[in-house]
N, C-alpha and C positions, 0 to 999 in steps of 0.2 A: 614659462611655467611647465614644468614637466611631472607627471605622477609617478611616485614608487609604488610599483605593485606591492599589495600585501600579501606577505608569506607565513611561516610558522615564527618561532621566536627566535630561530637560526639566521644571522645576517648569510643570504644563499649568494650576495653577489658577485663575491670570489670565485666559489664553485661554479657560478654561471659561466665566469668569463673564461675559467679552463674549459667548459664543453664546447662553449663558442669557438674557441681555438682549432681543439678538437674537429669541429663541423668544418672548419674553414681549411684545415689539412685534407679533410676528403675531399672537399671541394674541388681543392686545387689539383686533385689527382684524377678530375672528372668524375668522379664519384659523386651520386645524389643519394644522402642518407635518407631522405623520404621518397620513398619508391612507391610506384602506383599500386602494386599487388605481389603477392605472394601466395603460391600454391599450397594450400594447407591439406595434406589428405587427412590428417588425423590430431583429433582433439588430444589433450591429454588421457583422458580417459579411455577412448577409441584406440589409443596405441597399447596401454594398459590390457585393455582387450586383447588387442592383436597378439600381443605376446603370450598372454595366458593360454590362447588358443592354439599358437605355437607350441607353447609347452607340454601342452597335453598329447600333442601329437608325438613328440619324440621317443624313441625306444627307449624303454629301460635298460639300465648300466648298473651293475656292482663297483666299478671302479668309481670310488668319489674323485678320483683325480682325472677321469676321464674329460676331455674337452667339449664343452657346451658348443654345438656350432651358433652362429649369430642369428637373431629373430629376422622377421621382416624388417623392410625397409619401411622409413616413414618419413612424412615430410611435415613438421610441427613448427607452431610460431606463438609468441608469447612475449612479455613482458620481462625483464631480467629482474630477480629478485633476491637472489644470491651470486654469489662470486667469489671463487677461489683456485688462484693461481698457483701452480705449483712447479715452477720452471718449464720443462716442456710438456706439460699436460695442467688442462683447466678442469673443475667441474664446475656448474652453472647450475642454476634452477631459473625456470622459466612458467611463467603463471598467463594459463589461459582461461575459455570461458567455464572449462568442466575442473580446473585443478592446476595443481602443478607437476613438472614433470622434469626429470636432472636431463644434462645434457654432459658428453664426456668428449674434449675437443685435445686432440695432440697436435703438438707442432707440425709434424711429418705430414700429418693427415691434410694439411691443409697446401696451397700452393706457396712455393718458398717466399719467406717474407710476412707472408699474411698475417702468421701468427703472432708476431714480436710486434710489427706495423700497425697494426688494426685490432686485431680479435682483444689483444691484452687492453686496450685503450677502451674498448667498451663500458660503460658506466651502468650501475644502478639505474633502472628506472626505461633503459633503451629496449625498444623492441626489434627483434630480430625473428629471423625465420630460419630453420636448419634442417638438413635432410641428413639422413643417416640410418644404420640398423640398429635394431633394440637388441641389448643383451642384458645379463644381469650382474651387476657387482658383487664382490665377496660378501658384503652385507646384505645381499638379497635385494637391491633397489633396481627396477625396471629402469634402464637407462639408454638414451640415444646417444651412439657413438659417430659425432657429427664427422662425414664427410664434405660438406659444404655448408655455409651460411652467409646470410645479408642482413646486414643492418637494414631493418626497413621504417623505422622510424627514430628519428634521435631524440633522448628525453633531455631538454634544455634546462628543465629545472629540476632541481635534484628533489627527491623523497624526502620528507622530513624526517628528521632525526631520529624518531622512535616511529616511523609508520607500519611497523608489523605492531598490530593491537591497537592500533590508534584509539584513544579514550575521551579526549578533551572534545566534549557534547558541540562545541558551538563550531568548532573547526571540522567536525564530522558533519554538521548539518550544513555549514558553507561551503564546504569540500568534499561533498560527496565523492565525487571522484575518488579522492585519495582512501576515504572510509571503503569503499568497494574494491578496491587495490589490495588494501590492509587486514580488513578485517574478513575474515570467512563466514561468518556467522550473520553479518551485514548482507555479504553476497547471496546467502543462501535465503534469508528472511526475502529478498526480494523476487529471487526466482519463484519461490513458494505462493509470493503475492502473485505475480502472472500465472501461476500453475492453477491457483484457486478461482482466479475470474477465468481462465479458459473451461474449467469444469462448469463452473455459473452458467455459460454461455451455453456448454454441451447438454445441460439438464433443461434449460429452459427450451433448447432446440427441441430434443426429444420429446418435450411436451406441447410442440407446437406453439410455442410463442415466436412470434416475430419480433426480432429486432429494428428499432428505426432509431434516429437521430431527431431531436428537436432543438428549436432556435437556443442560443445561449445569451442573446439578446432581447431583452419583454421590454416594451413599453408599460407593462403594469408589472409589478412584483409582486407572485401569486402563488399560489401551492403551501405555504406555510407562513408564520409568523417569524419574521427575521427582517434587520435592516440590510437593505440592498448596497452595493457597490454601484456608483451613478458612474456614466459615460453620456458624451454627447455623439450623435450620427450625423457628420457633417453633411451627407449626401443627402438625408431628408431635414436637418435642421432642427433636428429634436431631441430630447433627451431620453435615454434607455436604459435601464438597470441591467447589470448581469444578472442571470437565472439564480434566484434561491431554492428552486424546486424543479421537478420535471413533471409535476403532477396533471397540471390543466390542459398541456399539448397532449401529452397520454391519454386523458379521457376524452379528447377531442376525437382520438383515433378511435374509442370505443363506439361514439358515435358515428365514427364513417365506418365501421361495418368492421375494425380490426379487434376479433374479439378476445384475442391472448396477443398482448404487446409488452415490449421490455425498453428499457433504455439503461447501458452503464455512461453514467456521464457525470462531468465535473460539474459541481455545484458552489456561487460562491455567497457568502455570508460575510456582512462587514463588521462581526462583532470579536468576541476575545479572543485571545490564545490563550491555552491551556493543556496539561496533560492529554486531555482528550478532544481538543478542538483545535482544530487550524482552518480559517478562513476559505480556503479553497480546499475544497475535498470531494472523493468519488461517491457517488450515490448509484446502488441499484434501484428502480422504480419498475413494478409489473402491476399490470391490470388483467384480470380476465373476467368475462362477460359469465353471468349465470352462475355465479356461487357468490359467496359473501365473505366475511372476516373469519369464519370457521374452514371455509374452503384454505386462505392463506394459511392458515395454523398447520395445514397439512404440507403445504408447499414450501414452508419455511424449515419446518422440523424433516422431511424428507432431503431439501438441499443441504443444508448442514451435516447430516449424517452422510449423504452423498461424497461432501469434501473431505469428512472425517476419513471413508474408507479409501476415496480414490487419490487423494493428495497425502494427508497423513498417514495413514495405514494405522490410524489408533481412534479410539473415542474418548481416549483419557487425555486431559489436557493439564498439564501441570502449570498451577499459579505463578505467577513471577513474583520472586521475594517472599514465596510461602511453602509450606508443605502439602498446602491442600489441593486437591485435584481436583479440576471440573468434568463431570461426568456428562457425554453428550449421547450417549447410547439410550435403549428404551423409551417409554413416555415421559413427557415432560409434565413439570406440575402446573397446573391450572387454579388461578386464585383471583378476586375480584378486587379491585382497587380500593373500595369501602373497607373489607375484608381488613386488609393488610392496613388503612388508615385505624379502624379501630383496635384494632391489635396491638400497634405501636403507641397509639396516644392513652390505652387501658380507660377508652371512655367509650361506653357503648352509645353515650347522648351527642357524641361529638357533632355528626351532621345537623343537629337542629340546634347546636350552639349558635351563639351571636357571633359577628368576626370579633369582638373586645374580648369575648372570651375563648375565643382560639388565640388571639394574639399573646392574652396571659398564660394559657398553656404552653404555648411554643416558650416563650420567656423560660418557664419553667423544665422544660425539656430540652433547653439552651440551644434551640434554633432561632438565629436571628431573621428578623422579618421585616422587609418596610411595611409601617403603619398604614401607608396610601395603597397599599395591595388589594385586588379585590378580594372577596370571600373565598373564591375558589382557587384564588392564587396562594391565598394561605396555607391552604389544605394542601396544597400542591408543594409547599416547601416542606412538609412534615414528610411527602412520599421522596422527593427527591434529596431531600437532605438526611433523613431517620430510614427510611426504608430500603429507596433503591439501593444504596451502597452493601444493603444487608445480601441483595439476591445475586448470590453466588452461582447455584447451580441453575439451570435453564429452567426461566420460570415466566408461563404466560400470565400476564396482569389484565384483565376481561373489565368492561364495563367503565370507563374513565368516564369524569363529569363531561358534559355536553360543551361546556365551554372552552374546553382546551382543543380541540377541534371542529370548524364549521363545516367540513366537507364530509362527516360521515352520517349516517343513518342513525337516527333517535332510535334507543333500546323501548321493544315495545313493552316490557315489562314495568321497565323504571324510565320514566321518561326525564328523568334529570342527567341520565348517561346515554353514552353511545354504543354503536356495534364496533367496537375496537381491543384490539388485544395491543400491548407492548412486550417483546420478547425482551426479558431482561436475563443477562449472564455475564458473570464477573463483576458485579457492580454498577453495570451501565446498561442501559438502553440499546439492544443490538438492531430490532426492527420492530418499525409500529406497523399496522396493517387495520384497513377498514374496511366493513360494510357501505360500499359508495354511497353519498347522496343523490340520487337522480331524480329527486322530484325539484325542477326550476323553481318554484314559489318558495319551499321551504329553504333550497340553497343561496337564493336571494335575502331572504328574511337575515339567515344566519351569517352571510358576509356582512350585509346592512347593521347588524349587532356588532359585529368585530371591528369595523373600520370606522363607527360613529358618523360625526359628520363631515369623514375624510373620502365621503361617495364618489370622488374622481379616481380613488385608488380600486373602484370593483372591475373586474375583468368583464366587462361587457360582452365581448366576443365568448367569452366562454361560457356565460350565461346563455346568451343566444344560441351557442351550442346545445347547450342541454335542453333546451325547448324545442328542438328537434326530435327528442328522445334517445336516452342513453339508457342502454339494456342495465338490469341489477348486477351489479360486478364487485367482487374484493379486490382492494389494491394495496400495495403493500411497498415501505422503502425499505431499504438495509444500507449501512454506512459501509460503505466497503472497509473503510480504514480500520474501524473498531472491531469488524468483524477479523480480519487481519491482527488487529492486538491480543483478540482472543486466541486464535487459532495457533499465532506464531511464538506468544510470550510476552511480545514487547512491552517493554516500561512506557512506553510514550506515544503518541499517535505521529511524531515527526521520526520517530524509527520506520515506520510505515510508508512516508511518502519519502519520495527520492529527494525531492527538493522543496522542502517545506518554506511557508512565507518564514520570511526575516529582515530586519533591518538592514538596509543598505550599511556595508561595510564600510567606515572612515578610512580613507587613504590618506598616509602625510604628504604635504606638499612640499617638494624641493625646487630650488631656482636649477 
C-alpha cells in the first residue's frame, strides 16, 4: 500500500517524471543538483541599490547613443519564477527574500554546450545561483548579465498552475510555502509581523523590562478561563496541560524581585476556530511592580504608537473591506463598562434588573443568550455581541465586573467591579490589563469562587508564592496575532499565523 501525495487540482505526476529524468541526467554527468552552498554577495534589493549608486557616479553625457559601461559584479540567488527563452539568449526572473531580479543569459557567455544542454532545461521553481555584471535593459530594468550560474536546488514538484496570486484559502493555509512564493502581500505581512515583534522587544528592553521564558507544561491550568490541551508526562507518570496563559509564573517572578518582566510565548486553548481565534496563538504578557492598570494604559498606548511610527510609518490604519480609517494617534477614548451597557440597552436600571428581565431584554435586542448563564454572563453577552463590535476607534473600557477576572484588584469606589481595562480597537479586544491582586487571602477567595467544588484546580504553588508578598503591580496581556490583524489589515487570524491549526488532509490510497 502506498500513498499518493496531495497536490493541486492538476495531476502533476507526468511533470514530476520529466523533472526526475532531468535530475538523473545531471547526476549521470557527475553534477549534484542539490549543492551545499552558493556565495550570495547581493540580494535583489542590494543589487538594485548597488547599480543606482554606480549610476550616480557616471559622468554626464549629451549623446543618447553613448554606450553605458557595465555596472558592478554581483552574485545573486533565488527561485526561478519566469523563464523566457529566445534562441541564443534568455531572460529569467528569480525571487529571493527581498523581491525579484532579472537575469540575462547569452549562449556564448557560458561554457560550450552548457546553454543548450543544461540551462535551457531549467524549470520554474528551480533555485539557482548566478554571477555577472549589472546593466540596464532598453526598457530601463536593472538586470544581471550572467557569466556563470549553478543549479543549487532542483524543484522536483512543479509550482501550482496559477501560483502567481494563489487565492484558494485552503491551499494558502495548508501549503504556506507556496503562498509565500506566490503572494508578495503575504510575504510582506509576515515580514511586518517579525518587525513588529522586534520593536515590541526593543520598546520593553528600553524600559528596563527583563524577558524570561516560563514553562509550556503546567500541572494546573491557570491564568485564564479556558479549556486546556491535555498531555501525559511519561517520566513523571502524571498528566500535564499545555499552558493557557503566561500569567501565574510571571507573577511569581514579581515575588522573586523581578520588578519588570515580560514574555512573548505560545499559548494553547482547546477551543473553537474562528476568524479571530486559533487554538495556538502568541501572547505578550508583561508585569511592572509599583504601578497599576493606569500605568499599563500608558504602556500599551505608547507601545502601539511606537510600532506605528517605527514599523508602519503611519498612525492611520485602513480597515479591511471598509472605507473607514482607524486613527491611532493622539489620546484614546476612556469609558466604563457600565456606561457602555446602559447606553446600548437604553435602560438606566439595567444593573438592578433580575436575570429574567435581562434575558427578556436580550431577546428584544436580538441577542441569543443561554438561559442557564449567570447574571454577569448575560450582561457580558450584551457587551460582546452588541457593544464590542462597534468599538472601532481605540477605546479603553474600564471597571469591568469582578466576576470576569479573579486576578485583579477590587475597585475601591465600586466593589462590584475591578481595576481593569480592556483596550478595544477595530471591534475586538486587543489588550486587557489589571491592577494585580496581591492580597493572598482575597486571591484565594476569588479562585475558590471561580473553581467551585473543583478545588484540585487551585494553583497552590502560586498562592504560596503570593503569601511571601508580591509588590503592587500592573499586568497586561496582548494577543499578538490580533494586533497583527489590526496593523496589517488582515481579514483572518489565519492570515497572520504562518502555519495555522488545520484538520489533517485526507490522502488518497493507491495500491
